[in-house]
N, CA, C and O atoms as CSV, one atom per row, in Angstrom:
chain,resi,resn,atom,element,x,y,z
A,1,MET,N,N,1.164,-1.355,0.150
A,1,MET,CA,C,0.198,-0.025,-0.306
A,1,MET,C,C,1.053,1.429,-0.444
A,1,MET,O,O,2.245,1.532,-0.154
A,2,SER,N,N,0.341,2.355,-0.864
A,2,SER,CA,C,1.410,3.311,-0.817
A,2,SER,C,C,1.156,4.392,0.651
A,2,SER,O,O,0.156,4.720,1.290
A,3,PRO,N,N,2.771,4.738,0.762
A,3,PRO,CA,C,2.577,6.226,1.749
A,3,PRO,C,C,1.334,6.710,2.029
A,3,PRO,O,O,0.593,6.386,2.958
A,4,GLU,N,N,1.123,7.653,1.006
A,4,GLU,CA,C,-0.323,8.162,0.796
A,4,GLU,C,C,-1.509,7.760,1.163
A,4,GLU,O,O,-2.367,8.534,1.588
A,5,LYS,N,N,-1.681,6.394,1.022
A,5,LYS,CA,C,-2.965,5.850,1.004
A,5,LYS,C,C,-2.997,5.833,2.836
A,5,LYS,O,O,-3.795,6.331,3.631
A,6,LEU,N,N,-1.939,5.149,3.000
A,6,LEU,CA,C,-1.124,5.089,4.528
A,6,LEU,C,C,-1.923,6.280,5.368
A,6,LEU,O,O,-2.727,6.156,6.292
A,7,THR,N,N,-1.466,7.364,4.781
A,7,THR,CA,C,-1.242,8.421,5.393
A,7,THR,C,C,-2.768,9.449,5.473
A,7,THR,O,O,-3.009,10.344,6.283
A,8,VAL,N,N,-3.598,8.969,4.383
A,8,VAL,CA,C,-5.488,8.948,4.461
A,8,VAL,C,C,-5.782,8.504,5.629
A,8,VAL,O,O,-6.333,9.025,6.599
A,9,MET,N,N,-5.232,7.193,5.378
A,9,MET,CA,C,-6.113,6.437,6.196
A,9,MET,C,C,-6.068,6.504,8.106
A,9,MET,O,O,-6.923,6.375,8.983
A,10,ALA,N,N,-4.604,6.773,8.091
A,10,ALA,CA,C,-4.417,7.246,9.129
A,10,ALA,C,C,-5.097,8.771,10.312
A,10,ALA,O,O,-5.448,9.038,11.461
A,11,ASN,N,N,-4.891,9.390,8.830
A,11,ASN,CA,C,-5.384,10.868,8.825
A,11,ASN,C,C,-7.003,10.617,9.443
A,11,ASN,O,O,-7.424,11.430,10.267
A,12,GLN,N,N,-7.565,9.874,9.164
A,12,GLN,CA,C,-8.945,9.096,9.377
A,12,GLN,C,C,-8.997,9.141,10.986
A,12,GLN,O,O,-9.610,9.951,11.680
A,13,ILE,N,N,-8.400,8.335,11.293
A,13,ILE,CA,C,-8.604,7.713,12.347
A,13,ILE,C,C,-8.022,8.622,13.534
A,13,ILE,O,O,-8.474,8.697,14.677
A,14,ALA,N,N,-6.903,9.301,12.993
A,14,ALA,CA,C,-7.318,10.419,14.083
A,14,ALA,C,C,-7.777,11.189,14.155
A,14,ALA,O,O,-7.466,11.915,15.099
A,15,ARG,N,N,-9.096,11.730,13.034
A,15,ARG,CA,C,-10.465,12.541,13.468
A,15,ARG,C,C,-11.216,11.583,14.712
A,15,ARG,O,O,-11.549,11.776,15.881
A,16,PHE,N,N,-11.260,10.699,13.954
A,16,PHE,CA,C,-11.850,9.738,14.832
A,16,PHE,C,C,-11.997,10.005,16.434
A,16,PHE,O,O,-12.845,10.395,17.238
A,17,PHE,N,N,-10.648,9.553,16.400
A,17,PHE,CA,C,-10.301,9.785,17.705
A,17,PHE,C,C,-9.952,11.353,18.695
A,17,PHE,O,O,-9.706,11.528,19.889
A,18,ALA,N,N,-10.080,12.285,17.528
A,18,ALA,CA,C,-9.645,14.022,18.002
A,18,ALA,C,C,-10.603,13.980,19.482
A,18,ALA,O,O,-10.123,14.342,20.556
A,19,HIS,N,N,-11.427,13.690,19.397
A,19,HIS,CA,C,-12.294,13.833,20.685
A,19,HIS,C,C,-11.677,13.929,21.412
A,19,HIS,O,O,-11.427,15.092,21.726
A,20,LEU,N,N,-11.174,13.117,21.987
A,20,LEU,CA,C,-10.203,12.727,23.032
A,20,LEU,C,C,-9.262,13.661,23.982
A,20,LEU,O,O,-9.162,13.648,25.209
A,21,GLY,N,N,-8.346,14.793,22.640
A,21,GLY,CA,C,-7.388,15.455,22.987
A,21,GLY,C,C,-6.025,14.800,23.022
A,21,GLY,O,O,-5.871,13.579,23.051
A,22,PRO,N,N,-5.076,15.659,23.018
A,22,PRO,CA,C,-3.314,15.594,22.311
A,22,PRO,C,C,-3.624,14.454,23.607
A,22,PRO,O,O,-3.206,13.388,23.156
A,23,GLU,N,N,-4.016,14.274,24.619
A,23,GLU,CA,C,-3.467,14.032,25.779
A,23,GLU,C,C,-3.330,12.043,25.612
A,23,GLU,O,O,-2.509,11.222,26.022
A,24,ARG,N,N,-4.731,11.943,24.724
A,24,ARG,CA,C,-5.198,10.296,24.581
A,24,ARG,C,C,-4.964,9.818,23.851
A,24,ARG,O,O,-4.649,8.639,23.690
A,25,ALA,N,N,-5.126,11.148,22.818
A,25,ALA,CA,C,-6.190,10.048,21.399
A,25,ALA,C,C,-4.259,9.570,20.516
A,25,ALA,O,O,-4.055,8.669,19.703
A,26,PRO,N,N,-3.640,10.158,20.860
A,26,PRO,CA,C,-2.306,9.426,20.231
A,26,PRO,C,C,-2.318,8.033,20.604
A,26,PRO,O,O,-2.175,7.122,19.788
A,27,ALA,N,N,-2.524,7.840,22.105
A,27,ALA,CA,C,-2.115,6.373,22.326
A,27,ALA,C,C,-3.186,5.553,21.431
A,27,ALA,O,O,-2.750,4.604,20.779
A,28,GLU,N,N,-5.111,5.993,21.338
A,28,GLU,CA,C,-5.265,5.321,21.122
A,28,GLU,C,C,-5.193,4.973,19.739
A,28,GLU,O,O,-5.215,3.858,19.216
A,29,ILE,N,N,-5.089,6.305,19.146
A,29,ILE,CA,C,-4.732,5.963,17.600
A,29,ILE,C,C,-3.743,4.654,17.262
A,29,ILE,O,O,-3.820,3.828,16.353
A,30,ALA,N,N,-2.663,4.815,18.496
A,30,ALA,CA,C,-1.818,4.214,18.234
A,30,ALA,C,C,-2.000,2.035,18.319
A,30,ALA,O,O,-1.490,1.122,17.669
A,31,ASP,N,N,-2.979,2.100,19.470
A,31,ASP,CA,C,-3.437,0.930,19.709
A,31,ASP,C,C,-4.599,0.593,18.248
A,31,ASP,O,O,-5.013,-0.514,17.903
A,32,HIS,N,N,-4.783,1.400,17.866
A,32,HIS,CA,C,-6.222,0.722,16.692
A,32,HIS,C,C,-5.379,0.329,15.766
A,32,HIS,O,O,-5.527,-0.811,15.326
A,33,LEU,N,N,-4.474,1.032,15.332
A,33,LEU,CA,C,-3.423,0.978,14.138
A,33,LEU,C,C,-2.357,-0.371,14.335
A,33,LEU,O,O,-1.819,-0.852,13.338
A,34,ARG,N,N,-2.090,-0.961,15.776
A,34,ARG,CA,C,-1.304,-2.176,16.334
A,34,ARG,C,C,-2.369,-3.275,16.565
A,34,ARG,O,O,-2.027,-4.425,16.840
A,35,LYS,N,N,-4.068,-2.791,16.412
A,35,LYS,CA,C,-4.515,-3.475,16.220
A,35,LYS,C,C,-5.759,-4.138,14.735
A,35,LYS,O,O,-6.192,-5.287,14.654
A,36,PHE,N,N,-5.952,-3.382,14.099
A,36,PHE,CA,C,-5.913,-3.187,13.090
A,36,PHE,C,C,-5.547,-3.667,12.166
A,36,PHE,O,O,-6.156,-4.607,11.656
A,37,TRP,N,N,-3.820,-2.892,11.386
A,37,TRP,CA,C,-3.111,-2.504,10.669
A,37,TRP,C,C,-2.585,-3.853,10.722
A,37,TRP,O,O,-2.445,-4.422,11.804
A,38,ASP,N,N,-2.128,-4.682,9.048
A,38,ASP,CA,C,-1.013,-5.389,9.354
A,38,ASP,C,C,-0.203,-4.727,9.470
A,38,ASP,O,O,-0.267,-3.518,9.246
A,39,PRO,N,N,1.133,-5.549,9.986
A,39,PRO,CA,C,2.378,-5.439,10.193
A,39,PRO,C,C,3.342,-4.406,9.381
A,39,PRO,O,O,4.205,-3.615,9.761
A,40,ARG,N,N,2.766,-4.790,7.954
A,40,ARG,CA,C,3.563,-4.470,7.024
A,40,ARG,C,C,3.076,-2.733,6.563
A,40,ARG,O,O,3.863,-1.986,5.983
A,41,MET,N,N,1.420,-2.250,7.017
A,41,MET,CA,C,1.314,-1.254,6.818
A,41,MET,C,C,1.926,-0.472,8.639
A,41,MET,O,O,1.826,0.666,9.097
A,42,ARG,N,N,2.222,-1.107,8.918
A,42,ARG,CA,C,2.850,-0.372,10.345
A,42,ARG,C,C,3.617,0.097,10.184
A,42,ARG,O,O,3.774,1.314,10.288
A,43,ARG,N,N,4.762,-1.100,9.714
A,43,ARG,CA,C,6.125,-0.606,9.169
A,43,ARG,C,C,6.489,0.616,8.112
A,43,ARG,O,O,7.353,1.455,8.363
A,44,ALA,N,N,5.790,0.599,7.022
A,44,ALA,CA,C,5.480,1.128,5.828
A,44,ALA,C,C,5.096,2.573,6.477
A,44,ALA,O,O,5.651,3.387,5.740
A,45,ILE,N,N,4.386,3.300,7.540
A,45,ILE,CA,C,3.914,4.678,8.088
A,45,ILE,C,C,4.950,4.630,8.467
A,45,ILE,O,O,5.605,5.406,7.771
A,46,ILE,N,N,5.721,4.057,9.373
A,46,ILE,CA,C,6.992,4.334,10.385
A,46,ILE,C,C,8.113,4.755,9.124
A,46,ILE,O,O,8.806,5.772,9.115
A,47,ALA,N,N,8.094,4.054,8.439
A,47,ALA,CA,C,9.662,4.137,7.326
A,47,ALA,C,C,8.854,5.482,6.605
A,47,ALA,O,O,9.659,6.233,6.055
A,48,HIS,N,N,7.490,5.906,6.509
A,48,HIS,CA,C,7.225,7.337,5.365
A,48,HIS,C,C,7.793,8.531,6.491
A,48,HIS,O,O,8.282,9.534,5.971
A,49,VAL,N,N,7.760,8.482,7.779
A,49,VAL,CA,C,7.667,9.243,8.319
A,49,VAL,C,C,9.021,9.136,9.218
A,49,VAL,O,O,9.206,9.791,10.243
A,50,THR,N,N,9.693,8.447,8.808
A,50,THR,CA,C,11.440,8.490,9.331
A,50,THR,C,C,11.973,9.233,7.842
A,50,THR,O,O,12.873,10.073,7.863
A,51,ALA,N,N,11.415,8.882,6.786
A,51,ALA,CA,C,12.109,9.531,5.727
A,51,ALA,C,C,11.673,10.547,5.423
A,51,ALA,O,O,11.479,10.855,4.247
A,52,GLY,N,N,11.408,11.328,6.456
A,52,GLY,CA,C,10.501,12.615,6.222
A,52,GLY,C,C,9.115,13.056,5.830
A,52,GLY,O,O,8.637,14.178,5.994
A,53,GLY,N,N,8.495,11.913,5.241
A,53,GLY,CA,C,7.220,12.057,4.789
A,53,GLY,C,C,6.310,12.872,5.635
A,53,GLY,O,O,6.366,12.859,6.864
A,54,GLY,N,N,5.501,13.558,4.969
A,54,GLY,CA,C,4.896,14.434,5.360
A,54,GLY,C,C,3.604,14.023,5.187
A,54,GLY,O,O,3.316,13.016,4.541
A,55,GLY,N,N,2.214,15.266,6.118
A,55,GLY,CA,C,1.124,14.939,5.532
A,55,GLY,C,C,0.324,14.363,6.285
A,55,GLY,O,O,-0.842,14.191,5.930
A,56,LEU,N,N,0.781,13.948,7.473
A,56,LEU,CA,C,-0.162,12.974,8.609
A,56,LEU,C,C,-0.846,14.411,9.673
A,56,LEU,O,O,-0.210,15.446,9.871
A,57,ASP,N,N,-1.932,14.190,10.108
A,57,ASP,CA,C,-2.224,15.078,11.094
A,57,ASP,C,C,-1.478,14.821,12.725
A,57,ASP,O,O,-0.922,13.883,13.296
A,58,PRO,N,N,-1.773,15.979,12.991
A,58,PRO,CA,C,-0.588,16.116,14.325
A,58,PRO,C,C,-0.996,14.687,15.255
A,58,PRO,O,O,-0.033,14.148,15.800
A,59,LEU,N,N,-2.037,14.199,15.416
A,59,LEU,CA,C,-2.160,13.390,16.090
A,59,LEU,C,C,-2.087,12.141,15.825
A,59,LEU,O,O,-2.194,11.363,16.773
A,60,ALA,N,N,-1.889,11.617,14.483
A,60,ALA,CA,C,-1.518,10.927,13.701
A,60,ALA,C,C,-0.355,10.561,13.473
A,60,ALA,O,O,-0.107,9.386,13.201
A,61,ALA,N,N,0.717,11.639,13.551
A,61,ALA,CA,C,1.877,11.947,14.093
A,61,ALA,C,C,2.098,11.523,14.771
A,61,ALA,O,O,2.635,10.464,14.446
A,62,ALA,N,N,2.010,11.719,16.243
A,62,ALA,CA,C,2.072,11.138,17.336
A,62,ALA,C,C,1.801,9.938,17.632
A,62,ALA,O,O,2.769,9.251,17.958
A,63,ALA,N,N,0.710,9.413,17.627
A,63,ALA,CA,C,0.408,7.783,17.353
A,63,ALA,C,C,1.968,6.989,16.324
A,63,ALA,O,O,2.321,5.855,16.647
A,64,VAL,N,N,2.416,7.427,15.640
A,64,VAL,CA,C,2.860,6.417,14.306
A,64,VAL,C,C,4.650,6.726,15.181
A,64,VAL,O,O,5.616,6.042,14.845
A,65,ALA,N,N,4.749,7.715,16.152
A,65,ALA,CA,C,6.010,7.705,16.781
A,65,ALA,C,C,5.817,6.696,17.981
A,65,ALA,O,O,6.509,5.731,18.305
A,66,LEU,N,N,4.615,7.235,18.566
A,66,LEU,CA,C,4.392,5.977,19.377
A,66,LEU,C,C,4.923,4.423,19.138
A,66,LEU,O,O,5.621,3.722,19.870
A,67,LEU,N,N,4.212,4.087,17.577
A,67,LEU,CA,C,4.416,2.823,17.256
A,67,LEU,C,C,6.233,2.670,16.564
A,67,LEU,O,O,6.894,1.709,16.173
A,68,ALA,N,N,6.471,3.949,16.674
A,68,ALA,CA,C,7.752,3.596,16.114
A,68,ALA,C,C,8.860,3.239,17.675
A,68,ALA,O,O,9.769,2.417,17.568
A,69,GLU,N,N,8.653,3.831,18.764
A,69,GLU,CA,C,8.719,3.455,20.129
A,69,GLU,C,C,9.040,2.225,20.285
A,69,GLU,O,O,10.100,2.055,20.889
A,70,ASP,N,N,8.426,1.198,19.907
A,70,ASP,CA,C,7.589,0.411,20.325
A,70,ASP,C,C,8.805,-0.519,19.397
A,70,ASP,O,O,9.793,-1.117,19.824
A,71,ALA,N,N,8.387,-0.397,18.232
A,71,ALA,CA,C,9.463,-0.935,17.288
A,71,ALA,C,C,10.984,-1.266,17.464
A,71,ALA,O,O,11.646,-2.229,17.078
A,72,THR,N,N,11.365,0.018,18.279
A,72,THR,CA,C,12.393,-0.187,18.732
A,72,THR,C,C,12.929,-0.987,20.054
A,72,THR,O,O,14.040,-1.291,20.487
A,73,VAL,N,N,11.611,-1.168,20.466
A,73,VAL,CA,C,12.074,-1.867,21.887
A,73,VAL,C,C,11.831,-3.590,21.579
A,73,VAL,O,O,12.182,-4.510,22.318
A,74,SER,N,N,11.159,-3.684,20.327
A,74,SER,CA,C,10.449,-4.945,20.449
A,74,SER,C,C,12.125,-5.882,19.443
A,74,SER,O,O,12.115,-7.093,19.225
């Protein structure tokens, strides 16, 4: 799946969880991505952000950062 499509999807999820605010939403978005996205999709969005790819909503970007932290721990 293209980074652009993953960005659109992540932004849609971020809009859904936006009502939780910046304190809780990123963790909930990251949890959603862990539960419902294929590992290849998660790796691709992390790689997109790591390579400087933009376009992510700030809440989605924070969630991807949480996923990236998890990936370095595992």
